[in-house]
C-alpha positions in Angstrom: -55.3 -5.5 33.5 -55.2 -9.2 32.4 -52.7 -9.9 35.2 -55.0 -8.4 37.9 -58.0 -10.3 36.5 -56.1 -13.6 36.5 -54.8 -13.0 40.1 -58.3 -12.2 41.3 -59.7 -15.3 39.6 -57.1 -17.5 41.2 -57.7 -15.9 44.6 -61.5 -16.4 44.2 -61.1 -20.0 43.2 -58.8 -20.8 46.1 -61.2 -19.3 48.6 -64.3 -20.8 47.0 -62.9 -24.3 46.3 -63.7 -25.9 49.7 -67.0 -24.1 50.1 -68.3 -25.2 46.7 -66.9 -28.7 46.8 -69.5 -31.4 46.4 -69.6 -33.7 49.4 -70.8 -37.3 49.0 -74.0 -38.4 50.5 -77.0 -36.5 51.7 -75.5 -34.8 54.8 -71.8 -34.4 54.4 -68.7 -36.4 54.1 -69.1 -38.6 57.2 -71.7 -41.3 57.3 -73.8 -41.6 60.5 -72.4 -44.0 63.1 -74.7 -46.7 64.3 -74.8 -46.5 68.1 -77.8 -48.5 69.4 -78.2 -52.2 68.9 -81.2 -51.5 66.6 -79.1 -49.1 64.5 -76.3 -51.6 64.2 -78.7 -54.3 63.2 -80.3 -52.2 60.6 -77.0 -51.0 59.2 -75.1 -54.3 59.2 -77.4 -57.3 59.6 -80.8 -56.6 58.2 -79.9 -56.8 54.6 -79.2 -60.6 54.9 -81.1 -61.6 58.0 -84.2 -59.5 57.1 -86.1 -56.9 59.1 -87.9 -59.5 61.1 -84.6 -61.5 61.7 -86.2 -64.6 60.3 -83.5 -65.1 57.7 -83.9 -65.9 54.1 -83.2 -68.4 51.4 -82.5 -67.4 47.8 -79.2 -66.6 46.3 -77.8 -67.8 49.7 -79.1 -69.1 53.0 -79.2 -66.6 55.8 -80.1 -68.2 59.2 -82.8 -66.8 61.4 -81.7 -64.8 64.4 -85.3 -64.7 65.6 -86.1 -67.3 68.3 -82.5 -68.5 68.1 -81.3 -70.5 71.2 -77.6 -70.0 70.1 -77.9 -66.4 71.1 -78.2 -67.6 74.7 -74.4 -68.2 74.8 -72.9 -64.7 74.6 -69.4 -66.0 73.8 -70.7 -67.9 70.8 -72.7 -65.0 69.5 -69.8 -62.5 70.0 -67.4 -64.9 68.2 -69.7 -65.3 65.2 -70.3 -61.5 64.9 -66.6 -60.9 65.2 -65.3 -63.6 62.9 -68.2 -64.6 60.7 -69.2 -68.1 59.7 -69.8 -69.7 56.3 -70.9 -66.9 54.0 -71.3 -64.4 56.8 -68.5 -61.8 56.8 -66.6 -60.9 60.0 -67.4 -57.6 61.7 -64.4 -57.3 64.1 -62.9 -54.7 61.7 -66.2 -52.8 61.3 -67.8 -52.7 64.7 -66.4 -51.3 68.0 -66.8 -53.3 71.2 -69.5 -50.9 72.2 -71.4 -51.5 69.0 -71.0 -55.3 69.4 -72.3 -55.1 73.0 -75.3 -53.1 71.9 -76.0 -55.4 68.9 -75.8 -58.6 71.0 -78.0 -57.2 73.7 -80.5 -56.1 71.1 -80.5 -59.5 69.4 -80.9 -61.4 72.7 -83.9 -59.3 73.7 -85.8 -58.9 70.4 -87.2 -61.0 67.6 -88.7 -63.5 70.1 -85.4 -64.0 71.9 -85.9 -63.6 75.7 -82.4 -63.7 77.2 -82.8 -61.3 80.2 -79.2 -60.7 81.0 -77.7 -57.8 79.0 -74.4 -58.3 77.3 -71.7 -56.5 79.3 -68.4 -54.9 78.4 -66.6 -57.9 79.9 -68.6 -60.3 77.6 -67.2 -58.6 74.5 -63.7 -57.8 76.0 -62.3 -60.5 73.8 -64.4 -59.4 70.8 -62.8 -61.1 67.8 -61.0 -63.8 69.8 -62.0 -67.4 70.0 -63.8 -68.2 73.3 -62.2 -70.8 75.5 -65.3 -73.0 75.7 -66.2 -75.3 72.8 -69.5 -74.8 71.0 
């Protein structure tokens, strides 16, 4: 009888293991993927550049993205997002080209920035590579 009980217990544990396993996070084991420019901004940029994109000074200096004329040059903005600058980390390993395109389009059309042309796939084709023009 002990052998049967032990066999049943092992079988039950094997079947119940995955179903009863605790998954990290509130909704499962995969975090949500930021798709829109606003989602990418909130996920990756807002903590440093603030919700209003006006930047901050404190433990570090985080430049404003609001009313920023440098965002008018898509190649410059794509390079900085991809490779970082100063204390800003690079995001070429964290963002896809689609996410970079959505983020740059969002930044160029929000927070007081009024660059009408959307960022195209061609604009971020070399995402992570140094642009040929000097800035």
